[in-house]
C-alpha positions in Angstrom: -13.7 -29.2 -4.7 -14.2 -28.4 -8.5 -12.9 -25.8 -10.7 -14.1 -22.2 -9.0 -14.7 -19.0 -11.2 -15.3 -15.7 -10.2 -16.1 -12.5 -12.2 -15.1 -9.3 -12.4 -17.8 -7.2 -14.2 -17.5 -3.5 -14.7 -18.6 -1.1 -17.8 -15.2 -0.9 -18.7 -13.9 -4.2 -18.6 -15.2 -8.1 -17.6 -12.7 -10.6 -16.7 -12.8 -14.5 -14.9 -10.4 -15.5 -12.0 -10.4 -19.0 -12.2 -9.5 -21.1 -9.0 -8.6 -25.0 -8.0 -6.1 -27.3 -8.0 -4.0 -28.5 -11.2 -6.2 -26.3 -13.4 -3.5 -25.2 -16.0 -5.1 -27.7 -18.5 -7.7 -24.5 -19.3 -5.0 -22.2 -20.5 -4.6 -23.0 -24.3 -8.3 -22.7 -24.5 -8.8 -19.4 -22.7 -6.0 -17.8 -24.8 -7.4 -18.9 -27.8 -10.7 -17.7 -27.0 -9.8 -14.1 -25.5 -6.8 -13.6 -27.4 -7.6 -14.6 -31.0 -5.1 -12.5 -32.9 -2.4 -13.5 -31.0 0.9 -15.0 -32.6 3.6 -14.3 -29.8 3.6 -14.7 -26.1 6.0 -13.3 -23.5 6.2 -15.5 -20.5 7.2 -13.3 -17.5 8.5 -16.0 -14.7 9.5 -15.1 -11.2 13.1 -16.8 -10.8 11.9 -18.7 -7.8 9.3 -20.8 -9.8 10.7 -24.7 -9.7 11.5 -25.7 -13.1 8.9 -28.4 -13.6 6.0 -25.6 -13.4 8.3 -23.5 -15.7 8.3 -26.4 -18.3 4.5 -27.5 -17.7 3.7 -23.9 -18.7 6.0 -23.7 -21.6 4.5 -27.0 -22.8 0.8 -25.3 -22.9 1.8 -22.6 -25.1 4.2 -24.2 -27.4 2.2 -23.4 -30.3 3.3 -19.7 -30.0 6.4 -17.9 -30.7 7.6 -17.6 -27.2 10.0 -15.2 -25.3 11.0 -16.5 -21.9 12.1 -13.9 -19.6 13.3 -14.6 -15.9 12.5 -12.2 -13.4 14.7 -11.6 -10.4 11.5 -10.8 -8.3 12.2 -8.4 -5.1 11.1 -5.1 -4.0 14.1 -3.4 -5.1 13.7 -4.9 -8.8 9.9 -4.0 -9.1 11.2 -1.0 -10.6 11.3 1.5 -13.6 14.7 0.1 -14.9 13.6 -3.0 -14.8 10.4 -2.3 -16.7 12.6 -0.3 -19.1 15.0 -3.7 -19.5 11.4 -5.7 -20.3 9.5 -3.1 -22.6 12.9 -3.0 -24.6 13.0 -7.0 -25.1 9.4 -6.9 -26.2 10.2 -3.9 -28.8 13.1 -6.0 -30.2 11.0 -9.1 -30.5 8.4 -6.9 -32.5 5.7 -7.8 -30.3 2.3 -6.2 -31.2 -0.7 -4.9 -29.1 -2.6 -8.5 -30.2 -0.2 -10.4 -28.6 0.2 -11.5 -24.9 2.2 -11.1 -21.7 1.7 -13.7 -19.2 3.2 -12.9 -15.8 4.0 -16.0 -13.8 5.1 -15.7 -10.1 4.1 -14.1 -6.6 2.9 -10.3 -6.4 5.7 -8.5 -7.8 6.1 -10.3 -10.7 2.2 -9.7 -11.5 2.7 -6.2 -10.2 5.7 -5.3 -12.8 4.4 -7.4 -15.6 1.2 -6.0 -15.4 2.5 -2.4 -15.3 4.2 -3.6 -18.6 1.3 -4.8 -20.2 -0.5 -1.8 -19.7 2.0 0.6 -21.2 3.6 -1.5 -24.2 2.0 0.2 -27.2 -0.8 1.4 -24.7 -1.9 -1.9 -23.6 -1.2 -5.5 -24.4 -3.3 -8.8 -23.8 -2.5 -9.6 -20.1 -2.6 -12.9 -18.2 -1.7 -13.4 -14.6 -0.8 -16.7 -13.4 -0.4 -16.1 -9.4 1.7 -18.5 -7.9 1.6 -17.6 -4.1 -0.8 -17.3 -2.0 -0.4 -13.6 -1.4 -0.5 -12.9 -5.4 -4.0 -15.2 -5.5 -5.7 -13.8 -3.1 -4.3 -10.0 -3.5 -2.0 -8.8 -6.1 -4.1 -10.4 -8.8 -7.3 -9.4 -8.1 -8.4 -6.0 -9.0 -6.4 -4.5 -12.0 -3.7 -2.6 -9.9 -0.2 -2.8 -11.3 2.9 -0.7 -10.7 6.4 -0.6 -9.5 8.2 1.0 -6.3 10.1 4.2 -6.0 12.9 5.3 -3.5 10.3 7.4 -2.1 7.9 4.7 -1.4 6.3 1.7 -2.4 3.8 1.2 -5.6 3.9 4.7 -6.0 4.1 4.4 -9.8 1.8 2.3 -11.8 -1.7 2.1 -13.5 -5.2 0.6 -13.2 -5.3 -1.9 -16.0 -7.4 -5.4 -15.9 -6.3 -8.7 -17.4 -7.8 -10.9 -19.7 -8.2 -13.7 -17.2 -6.5 -15.0 -13.8 -5.5 -18.8 -13.1 -5.2 -19.4 -9.6 -3.8 -22.7 -9.2 -3.5 -23.9 -5.7 -0.8 -26.6 -6.7 1.6 -23.7 -7.2 1.4 -23.2 -3.1 2.5 -27.0 -2.1 6.3 -25.6 -2.9 5.8 -22.4 -0.4 7.3 -22.2 2.9 5.3 -21.1 6.0 6.6 -17.5 5.8 5.1 -17.3 2.5 2.1 -18.7 3.6 1.5 -16.3 6.6 2.3 -13.5 3.8 -0.7 -14.4 2.0 -3.0 -15.2 5.0 -3.0 -11.5 5.9 -4.6 -10.7 3.1 -7.1 -13.3 3.7 -7.7 -12.2 7.2 -8.3 -8.4 6.5 -10.7 -9.4 4.2 -12.7 -10.8 6.6 -11.8 -8.0 9.2 -12.6 -5.3 6.8 -16.2 -6.8 5.5 -17.2 -10.1 6.4 -17.7 -11.2 10.6 -19.0 -14.8 9.3 -16.1 -15.3 7.4 -13.7 -14.1 10.1 -15.6 -16.5 12.6 -14.9 -19.2 9.7 -11.1 -18.2 10.2 -11.0 -18.8 13.7 -11.2 -22.3 13.5 -9.7 -23.0 9.9 -6.5 -20.7 9.7 -4.8 -23.7 10.9 -6.1 -25.8 7.6 -5.0 -22.8 5.4 -1.3 -22.4 6.7 -0.8 -26.0 6.4 -2.2 -26.3 2.6 -5.7 -28.0 2.9 -6.7 -28.0 -0.4 -10.6 -27.8 0.7 -10.1 -24.8 2.8 -7.6 -23.1 0.7 -9.8 -22.7 -2.3 -12.6 -22.2 -0.2 -10.5 -19.3 1.5 -9.2 -18.0 -1.8 -12.5 -17.9 -3.2 -14.3 -15.8 -0.6 -11.5 -13.4 -0.3 -11.4 -13.0 -4.0 -15.1 -12.0 -3.7 -14.5 -9.5 -1.2 -12.1 -7.5 -2.7 -13.9 -8.0 -6.2 -17.4 -6.6 -4.5 -15.3 -3.7 -3.2 -13.3 -2.7 -6.7 -16.6 -3.4 -8.5 -17.7 0.0 -6.7 -14.4 1.5 -7.1 -11.8 0.6 -9.6 -10.0 3.3 -9.7 -9.6 3.9 -5.9 -11.3 7.3 -5.5 -13.0 6.2 -2.3 -14.6 2.7 -1.0 -11.4 1.0 -2.6 -9.3 2.7 0.2 -10.8 0.7 2.9 -8.8 -2.4 1.3 -5.8 -0.8 2.8 -6.5 -1.3 6.1 -3.4 -1.9 7.7 -1.5 -1.0 5.1 -0.7 2.6 5.7 1.6 1.1 8.6 2.6 -2.2 6.6 4.1 0.0 3.8 6.2 2.5 6.0 7.5 -0.4 7.9 8.4 -2.1 4.6 10.2 0.9 3.4 11.8 1.6 6.6 13.3 -2.0 6.5 14.5 -1.1 3.0 12.2 -4.1 1.3 14.1 -6.5 3.6 13.3 -10.3 2.7 13.2 -11.1 6.6 10.3 -9.5 7.3 7.4 -10.0 4.1 4.7 -7.7 2.8 2.2 -10.4 4.6 4.1 -10.1 8.0 4.0 -6.1 7.7 0.5 -6.3 6.8 -0.1 -8.5 10.1 1.6 -5.7 12.1 0.2 -2.9 10.4 -3.5 -4.3 11.1 -2.5 -4.6 14.9 -1.2 -0.7 15.0 -4.5 0.4 13.2 -6.8 -1.7 15.5 -5.2 -0.1 18.3 -5.1 3.4 16.6 -8.9 2.7 16.1 -9.4 2.4 20.2 -7.6 5.5 20.6 -9.8 7.4 18.3 -12.5 5.8 19.9 -14.0 4.0 16.7 -13.8 0.5 18.0 -13.6 -1.6 21.3 -10.7 -3.6 22.9 -12.9 -6.7 22.4 -12.4 -6.0 18.8 -8.4 -5.7 19.5 -8.9 -9.2 21.7 -10.5 -11.2 18.7 -8.3 -10.3 16.3 -5.3 -10.9 18.7 -6.9 -14.4 19.6 -6.1 -15.4 16.0 -2.7 -14.3 15.8 -2.1 -16.0 19.2 -3.6 -19.4 18.5 -1.6 -19.5 15.1 1.7 -18.4 16.1 1.4 -15.2 14.0 2.2 -12.7 17.1 5.7 -12.1 16.5 4.9 -9.9 13.6 3.4 -7.3 15.7 5.8 -7.5 18.6 8.5 -5.3 17.4 6.0 -2.5 17.0 4.8 -2.5 21.0 7.5 0.8 21.8 7.3 4.2 21.3 10.6 4.7 19.2 9.8 2.2 16.8 6.3 3.4 16.0 7.6 6.9 15.8 10.4 6.0 13.1 7.7 5.2 10.8 6.1 8.8 10.7 8.5 9.8 8.1 7.5 7.0 5.9 3.6 7.3 6.8 3.6 10.7 5.4 4.4 9.4 1.6 1.4 6.8 1.7 -0.5 7.1 -1.8 -4.0 7.5 0.0 -2.6 10.6 1.4 -3.8 13.7 -0.8 -2.4 16.5 1.7 -0.3 17.0 4.6 -2.3 14.5 6.9 -1.8 11.1 7.0 -5.0 9.2 5.7 -5.9 6.2 7.9 -8.6 3.5 7.4 -9.6 2.8 11.1 -11.7 0.1 12.1 -15.4 0.3 13.6 -15.9 -3.2 14.3 -15.0 -6.6 12.8 -16.9 -6.5 9.4 -16.9 -2.8 9.2 -14.1 0.2 8.9 -14.5 3.9 8.9 -15.0 5.6 5.5 -11.9 6.7 3.8 -10.9 10.3 4.2 -12.8 10.4 8.0 -9.6 9.8 9.6 -6.6 12.1 8.4 -4.6 12.5 11.2 -2.0 15.9 11.5 1.7 14.4 12.1 1.7 16.5 15.5 -1.6 14.5 16.5 -0.4 11.4 15.3 3.1 11.3 17.2 0.8 12.1 20.3 -1.6 9.3 19.6 1.8 7.0 19.3 2.0 7.2 23.4 -1.7 5.9 23.8 -1.4 2.9 21.0 1.7 1.7 23.1 -0.7 1.2 26.2 -2.7 -1.5 24.3 
């Protein structure tokens, strides 16, 4: 499959996402075209990136004055403290707004480096090179940046679009299955909320995505990005429609914070658990049928993904999430703002299901019956 290109078009900003295998060769020409005044580049590398990839990237931009920043990417270091450290390095090296920051890594690195770029001198050129499946289908698409707080995940951030994104599937070859599962969660979510045909395609192709078959991967990434961009284009700053992209995430973020962002349970695994809980709540609230839940569960079971939600089948485990559900960023009052499912391909509208804590606690017993 040849180089694929998707365009984000908005009245405020346009940019392209390039998808393919071994496509880093386009980086120098895109930088020259889109950032003609740049003399310096800060490369913010996730420490987990294999050295061979780092060397390849450094070689592509060797004509610039380089600042190399190795970031120990995890949910705990995705913080204001890390942001401050990077900002000080940029200021010490006299970076200008016409220069470039390139974030290379997973979603955490992308969120943090994009946030740094958005606030450094009120905005410096930013390029995203996501190196995990999760980042390629989610974090690098849509312009959300941010860091965590002790009060919750991604509560400090901005909306800021990159100059361009390069999603090279060659990076994915070094990923473990757990990391592929984490990215797959967002692919499945996009299908569930917006595209029945894509969902049906995933029924027979999930195994090929998880085993890193290039053709299937590139198609799934492109399709997933298109769905997300379709939604984002209509609501860049997440005032309404864009909230549907958080299907399953209200529970997922609570699970992550409750587990203190433990590496033993990834963001994507939390999303997989969260989507099942959200679908069960949808049945309780009579917005979708048991058949819809069964269709989703079948994909989980056939691809050994059911371990993600089994821990959250009892009353006590779900009840323990309540204190963290209250801090979800979609909430705008004392109620929990859930995105529920109507059927495969369609969610409820944002703000239609704002549930009080008292009511939700009563719903938990019903959720555990499914």
